[in-house]
N, C-alpha and C positions, 0 to 999 in steps of 0.2 A: 761583402764590401761595406764600407762605411761611406755614407753620402751626406751631402749638405742638404738641409731641409728648408733653408731660408731663401726666399727669392732675392735676386740681385736688385740693387737700387736703380732707379731710372737714371740714364746717363744724360748729363747736360752736354751741350756742344757749343764750341766757339769756332768761328771760321779759321781755316788753316793759314790764312794769309798773314797772320801776325808773325813777325820775325823776331820778336823779343819775348822773353819768358812771360807767359800769360799771368794775369792777376791771380795771386794765390799759388802759382806754380813755383816752388822753391828752386832757386838756382844754386848750383854747387860752386865751389871756389874757382872752378875752371870757367864759370860763366854759362855753362850749359844747364838746361833744366834738369832737376833731380827726378828720375823716373822710379826711384826705389819705393817699395811698399807692396801692398796687396791690391790686386786688380781682378776684375771679373769681365768676361765677354759673354755672359749669359744673355740670350735673346731668343725670341720665337721666330725671328726672321730666318728664312731658309737660305741656303747658299744660292740656289737658282730661283728665278721668279716663277711662282705658280701660274698655271694657265689662266686662272681667274683674273690675274692682274697683268695679262699679256701686254697691254699698252699703258700700264700705270706703274711707273718706277717708284712713285711716292704716294702716300695717303695723307689725307687731312687728319687733324687730331681726333675728330669725331669718328672718322672711318677706322683709324688705328684702334680707338677704344672699342668699337664694335667687333673688329677682327680679333682683338685680344680676348674679349668676352666669349666669342664663338670658339676660339682655340681652347680656352679653359674649360668650357662646357664639353667639348669633344674629348678632351683629355680625361676628365672625370668620368665620362661615360664608359671609358675603357677599364676602369678600376676593377681588378679581380677577374678580367676576361682572359681566356687562354689564347686569344689571338686578336689581331687588330693592328692599326698603323703603328702604335707605340711598340708592340711586340715585334712587328716586322722591322722597325728601325733598329731595335736592339739585336736583331738576328736570331730571334727565338720563336719564329712562327711555328705554330702547332705544338709548342711545348710550354708556353707560358713563360713568364719571366719577371716582369716588373709591376708592382702595385704603384699607383699614382704617388703614394707617399715618398717613393724613392726618386721621383723626378724633380730636378731643380734646373730647368732649362731657361728660367726667366719668365716674366709675364708680359713683356712689352716688345714691340717691334724695335729694331735698331734705328737710331737716329744718326744721320750724317748731314752736317751743315743745317741742323735744325729741322730736317724733314724726316718723316717716318719712311724707311725704306722697305720695299717689298722683296728685295733680294740683297744678299751680301755682295754679289757680283755687280759692280757698277760700270764695268766696261768689258765686253761690248754693251751698248745701250739696252739691248733686249734682256739683260740680266741673266744670260745663259753662258755656260762655258762653251767656247767654240767647238765645232765638230772635230772629232778625232780622226787622224789620218788612217787609211786602211792598213798600212803596215804597222801602225801603233796598236790597232785592234788585234792584229795577229800576234804581236809581241805580248800583249796582255793575256791573250788566251793561252799562249805557250807558258807564260809565267805561272798562271793558275794551274795549268796541267802539271807542271813540275812540282809545285808546292802550294797548291791552293786549297780551297775549302773542301775538296772532294778526296783528298789524300789522307790516309790513316796508317801509312806504313810505319811511321815512327812519330814520336812526339815532335821532332824537329820539322815535320811536314805541316804541322798545324799552324794557323795564322799567328803572327806575333802578338796581337792583342789578346787572343785566346789563351796564350801562354803567359800573359801578364808581363811581357817584356817591354812593351810600349803601350800608350793609351790608344784606344780605337778612335777612328774619325779624325785623325790628324790634330789631336788636342795640343801636343807639344809643338808640332809643326817643324819647320814652317810649311804651310801657313798654320797659325794657332787658331783653330776653328772651335766654335762652341758646339757642345753635344748635349746629351740628356742630363748630365749632372757633373759635379766636380769641375766647374768652370773657373776656378780661382788660380791666379798666377802670383808668384812673388818675384820681384825684380831686385837684385842686389848688384851694386856697381863698385868696381875698383878702377883705378886709372887704366889698367891693361885688359880687364875682362869684365864683361857683364854676364851675370848668371840669371836665367829664368827658370825657377822651380815651378813645376806644373802639379796641381793637386791630383789630377788623374794619373794613377800609377806612380806618382812622384817622379815623373821624367824630369831630367835636368838638361837644359841647353846652355852651352857656353859660347859666348860671342867674343872672339878675340879682336881687340881694337887695334886699328891701324897696322894690321899684319898682312901677310901674304897667304894665299890659299895653299894648303898642302898639295903635293903632287896628285894628279888626277886618279892615280891607282890606289890612293888611300881613301877608302870609303867609310862613312860614319852613319850610324843609325838615323840621325837627324841632319845629316849633311855637315859641311864645314862652313861655319858662319863667321864672316869677317865684317866688323862694323867700323863706321867713322861718322863724325858729325858734319852735317851740312847746315850751318846756322844753328837753329834750335831743334833740328830734326835728326834723330838717330837713324842712320841708313845702314841696313844689314844685308849683305849679299851672301847667299848660301848656294854652294855647289857640292859635288862629291857625295851624292846621296847613295846609300847602300841599296842594292837591288833586292828588296824584300817586299813582297806584297803586304799591304796593311800599314806600312810605315809612311806617314805623311802622304804626299802626292804620289809616291811610288805605288800606292794601292790602286791608283787610277790608271796605271800603265805608263807612267812617265819614263823617259829615257835617261841615259847618262848625260845627255846634253842639257838637262833641265837646270835653269837658274831661277832662283826666287829672290826678289828684292823687296825687303820690308822697310817701312818707314814708320817710326814712332814719334809723334809730335804731341807734346803735352800742351793742351790748350787751356787748361784751368787747373785748379787744385784737385779736382775730382775726375778729370777726363784726360786720357791719352787717345788721340786719334791714331788708329792703326790701319795702314793700307799696305797692300803687297801686290806685286805683279809676278805672275808665273809665265816664264818664257821658255818654251821647249819646242823648237821648230821641227823636231823629229816625232812629235806626238800630236800637237794641236795645230790647226790651220792658222792660228793667230795667238798672240799673247792675250791674257785676260787679267783684270784687276779686281781685287776684293777690298772692301773698305767698311770699317765699322769702328765703334768706340770701345775702349776698355774703361770701365768705371771703377773708381777707387772704392775699396771695401776693406777697411781695417778692423771691422767689428770683431771678427772671430779668428783671424789668421788662417792657417792651413789645417784642414782636417785630415786625419789618417785615411789612407786608401788601402785596405787590406784585400788586394785582388785575389779572388779565389780562396781566400783564407788559407793560403799556402799551396794553391794549385791542387787541392784534393780531387777536383773534378777530372783532371787529365787522365789518371789511371782508369777511371770508369769509362771515359770516352774511348780510350784505346782498347780496353778489354771488351767493351761492347762491340767494337768493330771486329775483333777477333771472333766473337760469338757469331756474328752475322756471316763472316767468311766461312766458318765451319758448317753453317747450315745450308750453304748454297749447294 
């Protein structure tokens, strides 16, 4: 794989309340802010709030600086190790995987409304995804049993990110979540369609503007995204997700009833505030909202992502399983 080795710039924040294009935010002929360009969501803020910050949704600037220094020290201590939190996050426990050189997750906590956040989840207030319903847990277990990480009957049984079909960790989304590296996005707009190109695996999302959703039986890898403008905010509603583990929120056990509503608000020349609400009454006990900023980063454009260098690893994965089966 080819990764980005440069840390993302610190993101500036302007309150969402502004209803006119923010200073420095270019407006199109339509009067809406221009979202086009290269953006990054790299951050060391985790999706859910760590136990150490159970009652602290935000940190002071000094606390955030100390946290970032501690996180950097812990990351460097794992360099060259065959196991550890970094390797576990990459799904390579016991086998090794990543040197620190290849990690480009950002160096700072995410800022929302000028405050350093300890979780990307902003609602519920505890910074945690709501509990999963019992029937949803059963559905997720069945999904993994049918085609999860423990099946090696065929290449098609392996996870989609392992086969380099889509990025891992819901990078393309929705939701568009930050991961260990390749956290760059390019937005291109036309009157009828907005395209979001993702550096990770070069996934592409198409948002059809002012259109109707496809029939519910037509499923798509990243769902069916329909957009419209509410003032200076681009609102995107996505449904019709493909039932495949590892694709966006589907990897968490979401149901066919899931709807994700995203909001893109350009608050300055260098910042888009990105928020989204996941609503799936068949999976979680309540909706939840994630919020963070996309920072402008036009320095280097989009880097190549040569996933698996042509998937050469998959024949070895499958043949290794056949060897194990014969030895039983």
